[in-house]
C-alpha positions, 0 to 999 in steps of 0.5 A: 151501954145498953141494958141487958134486958133491952131487945137488940135488933140485929141486921145481917148483911150476907146470907152465905154459910155464916149469915144463914146460920146466924139468922137461924140461931137468932130465929131459934132464940137468943136471949134479948136478940131479934132479927130486924132484917137481912140483905144479900146480893141475890134478892130472890134467893135471899127471900126464899131462905128468909121464908124458911125461918119461923119468924121471917124478917124483911129483906131490906137494902143496906140503908134500910137495914142499918136504920132498922138495926141496933147492930149489923153483922157483916157476913159478906166480903172485904170489898162489901165491907168498904160500903157497910162499915161507913154506913153502919158506924156513921149511924152509930150502929155496932158492927160485927165484922167477919171479913176482918182482913179489911180492918187492917189499916182502917184507923178511920173506921175506929175513929168513926165508931168512937165519934158515933158511940159505936163498937167494932166487934170481931169474933174469934172465927175459925181459930181459938186462943185469942183471949190468951193472945190478948192477955199476952199482948199486955206484956211483951210478945216476941213472935206470933206465927200461924200455919194454915193448911187447907184443901186446894179447893179452899184456896181457889179464886184467891188473888195470889193463886190467880196472880201466880198462876198456881194450878191447884188441880196439879198439886199432889202433895202438901205444898207451901203456897205463901209465906209472909206477914199478915199484911200481905197475906190478907191481900193475897187471900182475902176470903181465906185468912180473916183468922190471921187478921184477927190474930194480928189485931189481938196480938202484935199487929199485922206487920209482925204476925207471920204466916205460912199457907199450905195446900194439902190434897185429900185434907178434909179439914181446915187446919190452923197452928198458932204459936206465940212466944213472949215474956209470959212463956209460949202458947201453942194452939192447933185447930182442925175445923170442919168446913161448912158448905163453903170450903173457904169457911170453917163451921167454927166461924159461924159458931163463934159469931153466934157465941159473940151475939149470945154474950152481948147481953150476958150477965156472966161472961167468960173469957176476954 
């Protein structure tokens, strides 16, 4: 394990709503961390953003970014993670994964990380209570369910919406859009339910974790309700999350990522 006093070089992949906030936080100062570089789909726009930072890091391609970093933050997409994960983990770099729906069924990535002395770290994202779910999973859990309610615009472009030809503009009242296990939901809504993937990984797995997804006109926050039942008792959590500039992403997503990075070298760490 790296000594707490060592400087950890952070590389950020993706400069959307989450990636920009992570870069700003490190630039403002997180003890023991330095921003080694960043990469994104559109170089000109990325470099314009990086130039606004107090200590602008270089724009690097993915290979150069992995080489320059101790830890890589994936703040991109599930599709892009298919390229990022093998390169970062194969090089022995720790990897923070935001698009954690892509982790389901990827035991090969876990094995690759283990073989190269790397770690895969998943922030709690836009929900709370993963510490309680992890604790409960040491015992027996009977059921885990999550209901998600979002404004229709927050579901636009999802494969399920396209395949089912759902007209989100025509929705006038709370409407159930999807019901099923996390395995199916993460394929149907890859940009919307990474929190569900994190919940399933912390608890009883994606096949047994169930979800309902609603489109709610006029809703101003992304709402998640989690219920866990097991030998420990019952746990219920509700989070109403203010969307970022990207309606698919709640602000708590980048705040929890920054908190994870802050705790990397912490002497005192609270929660699991």
